[in-house]
FIRO-518767 format. One record per residue (C-alpha): residue in one letter; x, y, z; residue number from 0. Coordinates in steps of 0.001 Angstrom, whole numbers, plus 500000, padded with zeros to 6 digits. Example, Ala and Ser with C-alpha at 12.3 -4.5 7.8 and 13.67 -1.06 7.14 Angstrom:
2
+---------+--------+--------+--------+-----+
! residuo !   east !  north !     up ! num !
+---------+--------+--------+--------+-----+
!       A ! 512300 ! 495500 ! 507800 !   0 !
!       S ! 513670 ! 498940 ! 507140 !   1 !
+---------+--------+--------+--------+-----+
END
This chain:
194
+---------+--------+--------+--------+-----+
! residuo !   east !  north !     up ! num !
+---------+--------+--------+--------+-----+
!       M ! 500000 ! 500000 ! 500000 !   0 !
!       K ! 502713 ! 502479 ! 500971 !   1 !
!       T ! 504756 ! 501659 ! 497854 !   2 !
!       H ! 501756 ! 502240 ! 495574 !   3 !
!       F ! 501071 ! 505561 ! 497263 !   4 !
!       R ! 504682 ! 506695 ! 496854 !   5 !
!       V ! 504762 ! 505716 ! 493176 !   6 !
!       A ! 501477 ! 507548 ! 492513 !   7 !
!       L ! 502723 ! 510639 ! 494364 !   8 !
!       A ! 506031 ! 510647 ! 492453 !   9 !
!       L ! 504172 ! 510298 ! 489137 !  10 !
!       C ! 501807 ! 513173 ! 489996 !  11 !
!       L ! 504734 ! 515395 ! 490955 !  12 !
!       A ! 506648 ! 514495 ! 487802 !  13 !
!       L ! 503656 ! 515560 ! 485705 !  14 !
!       A ! 502655 ! 518597 ! 487779 !  15 !
!       V ! 506007 ! 520308 ! 488396 !  16 !
!       P ! 506702 ! 521270 ! 484744 !  17 !
!       C ! 503177 ! 522721 ! 484485 !  18 !
!       I ! 503308 ! 524836 ! 487630 !  19 !
!       A ! 506934 ! 525861 ! 487082 !  20 !
!       T ! 505850 ! 527892 ! 484076 !  21 !
!       A ! 502939 ! 529538 ! 485901 !  22 !
!       Q ! 503222 ! 533305 ! 486219 !  23 !
!       V ! 500833 ! 535906 ! 487568 !  24 !
!       G ! 501646 ! 539612 ! 487525 !  25 !
!       G ! 505350 ! 539044 ! 486909 !  26 !
!       R ! 505613 ! 536517 ! 489745 !  27 !
!       G ! 506449 ! 532864 ! 489205 !  28 !
!       L ! 506809 ! 529693 ! 491207 !  29 !
!       L ! 507970 ! 530186 ! 494827 !  30 !
!       F ! 510427 ! 527748 ! 496399 !  31 !
!       Q ! 511651 ! 527985 ! 500005 !  32 !
!       V ! 513973 ! 525890 ! 502151 !  33 !
!       G ! 515095 ! 526840 ! 505634 !  34 !
!       A ! 516293 ! 525883 ! 509095 !  35 !
!       G ! 516319 ! 527478 ! 512489 !  36 !
!       L ! 515403 ! 527492 ! 516148 !  37 !
!       Y ! 512695 ! 525172 ! 517449 !  38 !
!       F ! 510666 ! 525404 ! 520664 !  39 !
!       P ! 508177 ! 522513 ! 521003 !  40 !
!       S ! 505508 ! 522046 ! 523662 !  41 !
!       Y ! 504217 ! 518623 ! 524639 !  42 !
!       P ! 501137 ! 517337 ! 526444 !  43 !
!       G ! 501112 ! 515994 ! 530000 !  44 !
!       S ! 504260 ! 514518 ! 531487 !  45 !
!       L ! 506148 ! 514365 ! 528180 !  46 !
!       E ! 507148 ! 518024 ! 528562 !  47 !
!       S ! 508560 ! 517472 ! 532061 !  48 !
!       D ! 510240 ! 514193 ! 531015 !  49 !
!       F ! 512278 ! 515964 ! 528318 !  50 !
!       S ! 513135 ! 518862 ! 530658 !  51 !
!       D ! 514171 ! 516503 ! 533472 !  52 !
!       L ! 516392 ! 514450 ! 531145 !  53 !
!       A ! 518020 ! 517579 ! 529707 !  54 !
!       S ! 518848 ! 518846 ! 533223 !  55 !
!       L ! 520889 ! 515730 ! 534108 !  56 !
!       P ! 524695 ! 516162 ! 534131 !  57 !
!       G ! 526333 ! 515432 ! 530780 !  58 !
!       M ! 523110 ! 515744 ! 528777 !  59 !
!       D ! 522789 ! 518031 ! 525761 !  60 !
!       R ! 519482 ! 519161 ! 524269 !  61 !
!       I ! 519384 ! 520047 ! 520582 !  62 !
!       Q ! 516246 ! 521590 ! 519038 !  63 !
!       I ! 516172 ! 522400 ! 515326 !  64 !
!       S ! 513470 ! 523109 ! 512750 !  65 !
!       L ! 513455 ! 522555 ! 509000 !  66 !
!       D ! 510951 ! 523695 ! 506402 !  67 !
!       L ! 510318 ! 523183 ! 502722 !  68 !
!       A ! 507649 ! 525050 ! 500741 !  69 !
!       L ! 506464 ! 525234 ! 497152 !  70 !
!       G ! 504062 ! 527959 ! 496042 !  71 !
!       V ! 502137 ! 528875 ! 492919 !  72 !
!       P ! 500902 ! 532453 ! 492306 !  73 !
!       V ! 497100 ! 532542 ! 492257 !  74 !
!       L ! 496122 ! 536221 ! 492302 !  75 !
!       E ! 497441 ! 539336 ! 490631 !  76 !
!       R ! 498292 ! 540924 ! 493986 !  77 !
!       G ! 500868 ! 538928 ! 495957 !  78 !
!       C ! 499044 ! 535718 ! 496878 !  79 !
!       Y ! 500475 ! 532205 ! 496602 !  80 !
!       L ! 498943 ! 528780 ! 497115 !  81 !
!       I ! 501523 ! 527008 ! 499317 !  82 !
!       A ! 502281 ! 523313 ! 499858 !  83 !
!       R ! 504593 ! 523009 ! 502838 !  84 !
!       I ! 506382 ! 520564 ! 505125 !  85 !
!       D ! 507528 ! 521698 ! 508577 !  86 !
!       G ! 509625 ! 519389 ! 510716 !  87 !
!       G ! 511239 ! 519788 ! 514076 !  88 !
!       G ! 513550 ! 517595 ! 516114 !  89 !
!       D ! 514022 ! 517738 ! 519893 !  90 !
!       R ! 516933 ! 515520 ! 520971 !  91 !
!       V ! 518375 ! 514838 ! 524423 !  92 !
!       D ! 521749 ! 513126 ! 524122 !  93 !
!       D ! 524643 ! 512156 ! 526417 !  94 !
!       G ! 526981 ! 511060 ! 523615 !  95 !
!       N ! 525976 ! 507396 ! 523850 !  96 !
!       D ! 522238 ! 507246 ! 524441 !  97 !
!       Y ! 519547 ! 509580 ! 523175 !  98 !
!       I ! 515826 ! 510164 ! 522937 !  99 !
!       Q ! 514326 ! 512336 ! 520209 ! 100 !
!       M ! 510846 ! 513609 ! 519382 ! 101 !
!       N ! 510155 ! 514680 ! 515787 ! 102 !
!       L ! 506976 ! 516592 ! 514916 ! 103 !
!       Y ! 505789 ! 517149 ! 511339 ! 104 !
!       L ! 503114 ! 519228 ! 509631 ! 105 !
!       F ! 502225 ! 518589 ! 505974 ! 106 !
!       S ! 500003 ! 521501 ! 504983 ! 107 !
!       L ! 498287 ! 523399 ! 502197 ! 108 !
!       G ! 497667 ! 527086 ! 502645 ! 109 !
!       A ! 498097 ! 530604 ! 501350 ! 110 !
!       R ! 500825 ! 533239 ! 501624 ! 111 !
!       Y ! 500041 ! 536906 ! 501090 ! 112 !
!       Y ! 502492 ! 539745 ! 500397 ! 113 !
!       P ! 500671 ! 543046 ! 501117 ! 114 !
!       Y ! 503413 ! 544848 ! 499191 ! 115 !
!       R ! 505431 ! 543749 ! 496183 ! 116 !
!       T ! 507899 ! 541959 ! 498519 ! 117 !
!       G ! 508991 ! 542324 ! 502145 ! 118 !
!       L ! 506408 ! 541488 ! 504798 ! 119 !
!       Y ! 504236 ! 538405 ! 504311 ! 120 !
!       V ! 501692 ! 536388 ! 506295 ! 121 !
!       E ! 500820 ! 532736 ! 505805 ! 122 !
!       V ! 498204 ! 530280 ! 507056 ! 123 !
!       G ! 497835 ! 526578 ! 506344 ! 124 !
!       A ! 496333 ! 523336 ! 507595 ! 125 !
!       G ! 496839 ! 519650 ! 506966 ! 126 !
!       A ! 498176 ! 516388 ! 508379 ! 127 !
!       S ! 500383 ! 516118 ! 511460 ! 128 !
!       K ! 502591 ! 513298 ! 512663 ! 129 !
!       G ! 504912 ! 512577 ! 515569 ! 130 !
!       V ! 507807 ! 510117 ! 515737 ! 131 !
!       I ! 509714 ! 509246 ! 518898 ! 132 !
!       E ! 513158 ! 507683 ! 518507 ! 133 !
!       S ! 515690 ! 506417 ! 521000 ! 134 !
!       S ! 518939 ! 504500 ! 521150 ! 135 !
!       V ! 517286 ! 501691 ! 523148 ! 136 !
!       A ! 514114 ! 501059 ! 521099 ! 137 !
!       A ! 512810 ! 501167 ! 517537 ! 138 !
!       S ! 511280 ! 504438 ! 516369 ! 139 !
!       S ! 507585 ! 504757 ! 517119 ! 140 !
!       P ! 505448 ! 506827 ! 514698 ! 141 !
!       S ! 502062 ! 508149 ! 515730 ! 142 !
!       D ! 498825 ! 507915 ! 513843 ! 143 !
!       T ! 498208 ! 510803 ! 511449 ! 144 !
!       G ! 496440 ! 513763 ! 513028 ! 145 !
!       F ! 495427 ! 517322 ! 512137 ! 146 !
!       G ! 497497 ! 520472 ! 512329 ! 147 !
!       Y ! 497526 ! 524151 ! 511397 ! 148 !
!       G ! 500239 ! 526739 ! 510969 ! 149 !
!       I ! 500385 ! 530543 ! 511177 ! 150 !
!       A ! 503472 ! 532458 ! 510034 ! 151 !
!       I ! 504722 ! 535990 ! 509630 ! 152 !
!       G ! 507939 ! 536751 ! 507816 ! 153 !
!       Y ! 510029 ! 539259 ! 505966 ! 154 !
!       D ! 511478 ! 538571 ! 502505 ! 155 !
!       F ! 514622 ! 540652 ! 501933 ! 156 !
!       N ! 514572 ! 540270 ! 498148 ! 157 !
!       R ! 513707 ! 543708 ! 496715 ! 158 !
!       R ! 512548 ! 542235 ! 493412 ! 159 !
!       Q ! 509511 ! 540093 ! 492685 ! 160 !
!       R ! 511687 ! 537473 ! 490969 ! 161 !
!       G ! 514997 ! 535872 ! 491909 ! 162 !
!       F ! 516823 ! 534475 ! 494926 ! 163 !
!       G ! 516578 ! 536022 ! 498362 ! 164 !
!       L ! 516551 ! 535406 ! 502096 ! 165 !
!       S ! 513646 ! 535589 ! 504490 ! 166 !
!       L ! 513259 ! 535531 ! 508259 ! 167 !
!       E ! 510134 ! 533831 ! 509543 ! 168 !
!       A ! 508342 ! 533193 ! 512836 ! 169 !
!       K ! 505828 ! 530335 ! 512680 ! 170 !
!       Y ! 503572 ! 528530 ! 515133 ! 171 !
!       D ! 502236 ! 525045 ! 514399 ! 172 !
!       G ! 499382 ! 523616 ! 516467 ! 173 !
!       L ! 499160 ! 519829 ! 516182 ! 174 !
!       T ! 496585 ! 517302 ! 517356 ! 175 !
!       I ! 498193 ! 513856 ! 517453 ! 176 !
!       E ! 496297 ! 510879 ! 518895 ! 177 !
!       S ! 493903 ! 513250 ! 520728 ! 178 !
!       E ! 496775 ! 515120 ! 522403 ! 179 !
!       Q ! 497757 ! 518751 ! 521778 ! 180 !
!       Y ! 501306 ! 519578 ! 520683 ! 181 !
!       G ! 502755 ! 522898 ! 519609 ! 182 !
!       A ! 505896 ! 524201 ! 517957 ! 183 !
!       L ! 507260 ! 527730 ! 517705 ! 184 !
!       M ! 509905 ! 528102 ! 514983 ! 185 !
!       F ! 512222 ! 530949 ! 513990 ! 186 !
!       T ! 513827 ! 530186 ! 510629 ! 187 !
!       L ! 516181 ! 531669 ! 508080 ! 188 !
!       N ! 515042 ! 530644 ! 504602 ! 189 !
!       L ! 516535 ! 530660 ! 501149 ! 190 !
!       C ! 513764 ! 531665 ! 498714 ! 191 !
!       W ! 513361 ! 531734 ! 494986 ! 192 !
!       R ! 510342 ! 533296 ! 493306 ! 193 !
+---------+--------+--------+--------+-----+
END
């Protein structure tokens, strides 16, 4: 089942990407973004205190990092993009030999709006969420798929509507995974092309 799904998805992307890559509206084309940055997750119940207690033990390091990948197509004359996006964050507590890590993901569709030609933008999206816990002493344990939403505000430093640029972004993802509420605040530096 999973293999069939992956093959169908790859085929759809192979057919769709050349079509949307040529899309232009008002001098704007396809938007592509990849970035990484700071990650501040929040967990339900005792999971939050478990990670904090482990990180406070002598010799333990806690590493929290976020990654994002987005693809957008212009849909309106005035600065609006339809965005498909993947946000991921990893929270790892490690002593050099043993570790435990929680990964949270949001696979979303949404919209990004530039009120001006470039610069400030706002974005909203919703879609599927997933959590995966990994450790050095057990196999990774993925959750069932849940629901999630994301809200972002950012600033694109590219002065032109087209070309490469950098953006700074603050984003909050709210995730419902197996009837529990998770959250993630991310501050990322992104490489953009549009």
